[in-house]
C-alpha positions, 0 to 999 in steps of 0.5 A, a space after each residue: 502254859 510258858 511255851 518255852 519247852 515242848 517234848 519232843 518237838 525241836 526248837 525253831 529259830 522263830 520260836 520265843 526267846 528264852 528267858 535271858 535273866 533268872 528271876 534271882 537276878 532281878 529279884 536281888 537288885 540292891 536298889 529295889 529293896 525296901 526297908 522297914 522303919 524299924 530295920 532302919 534304925 536297928 541299922 543306925 544304931 549298929 553303924 553308931 556303936 560300930 558293933 555287927 548286925 545280927 538279924 534273925 526271921 524266917 528263911 527268904 524274909 529279906 536278911 541276906 539282901 539287906 547287906 547287899 542293899 547297904 552296900 549299895 545304899 552307902 556306896 561302899 563297893 561290892 558286898 563281901 559275903 562269907 557263906 557259913 558252913 557246917 565245917 567252918 572254922 575261925 580263921 576261914 572267916 579272914 583267910 584260907 591257907 593252902 599248904 599243899 600248894 606251899 609244901 610242893 613249891 617248896 619242894 621245888 625250890 619255890 617257896 618264896 613269900 608265904 603270903 602268896 599261898 593265902 586266899 583272903 576271905 570276906 572279913 580278911 578282904 575288908 579289914 585289909 582294905 582299911 589299910 594304906 596301900 603300901 601295908 595292903 600290898 604285903 598280903 598279895 590280895 588277889 584283884 586288889 588295886 594296891 594303889 587304891 586308898 583305904 576304904 570301908 566295906 560291907 560284909 555279910 557272914 550268912 548263916 552263922 547258926 550253920 557253923 559248928 558251936 564254937 565258931 561264934 565263940 572263937 571269933 569273939 574278940 576278932 569280930 569286937 575289935 577287927 583283927 585276925 593272926 596269921 600264924 603261917 606269916 610268923 603270928 603277924 596280926 593284921 588290925 583294921 583302921 578304926 577310920 574305915 571300920 568295916 560294917 558287919 551283917 550277921 544272919 541266923 535262921 535260929 537252927 541253934 541258939 548262939 552263945 551269950 558272950 556273942 550276942 553281947 557283942 552284936 545289935 540284934 533285929 528280928 525281921 518279922 514278915 511283911 503284911 499284905 500291903 507291904 508285900 504289894 510295895 516290895 512286889 512293885 519295887 522289885 518286879 515293877 513292870 513285870 506286875 504293874 498294871 496286873 493289879 487284880 492278879 496281884 491281889 489274888 496272888 497275895 490273897 492265896 499266899 496269905 491262906 498258904 502261909 495261914 496255920 489252917 493250911 498246915 503246911 510244915 514249912 511256910 513258903 518265904 518272901 523270896 518264894 512269893 516273888 518268884 511265883 509272881 514272876 511265873 504268873 505274870 509271864 503268861 495270859 493274866 487271864 490264866 493265871 489264876 486258874 486251877 491248872 495254873 496254880 497247881 502247875 506253879 505250887 512247886 515254887 512255894 512248897 517243897 514237899 509232896 505232902 505239902 504239895 497235897 495240902 497246898 492244892 487243897 487250900 487251892 481248890 477251897 480259894 478257887 471255889 470261894 471266888 466261884 473259879 
């Protein structure tokens, strides 16, 4: 179908080139992100109050990509991202301290400045970036220009519901007032300059309830899944020429995708928007006349569904949809 790989056949120099960039690179382009009016309002409310924006919604609904779009749209440089894990601790949001490396250096008589053994993470970097250069230079921020003026940043705390239960409560005051302590440097306190206050976006897949005190310090917004017309606009914005001119294909793909997401499909997990866009990349790569055939749809269904049982259910939906089209 795609022609990149044929088992047992050596690839020839004259063969069509392999894809040079993954679909995720194209789909992550922050300039292509389309922000719904209600989300624009939520962002502006959070900016006005200086509070974190807490986003919920289905996986793949665009929560994470909003932060990158916001950094791009406001001209605030690279997004600073903290990927929450099941063992994340409060201080890891600001920095990590390599005590083993410091011990080894001390044993060699090379202790020196303890700040050299700190690795700054997303919110720590953003807070330090608000400080004057002479203060920032004291903390040895790797990759940071010590002469650059104070600036604002966008910080993404992704999937906070994955963190241990105490994590949100452990960072209540630090998130509200944007400061943190460093016991390893004599309990020094680093506080953001309010005139360059970082913008904080927090995402949650609602796998775990977040504590009330934490919620009170956030502006909340739930991203609803886009309707079919919005899906068309999103596809054209992200994929541009890749799907432009394939209107019949796009309409058919949206129609089938909507059926797969419906209750009648019976999938244990509904495919998300990111998966839909990846699916379009694959469908749009080959011959448009073959894109919505039974063979192609069965080959590509693994982009959308992720278990053997759901593949079987999806194939039933595909067969029913094709029969309704006379395909």
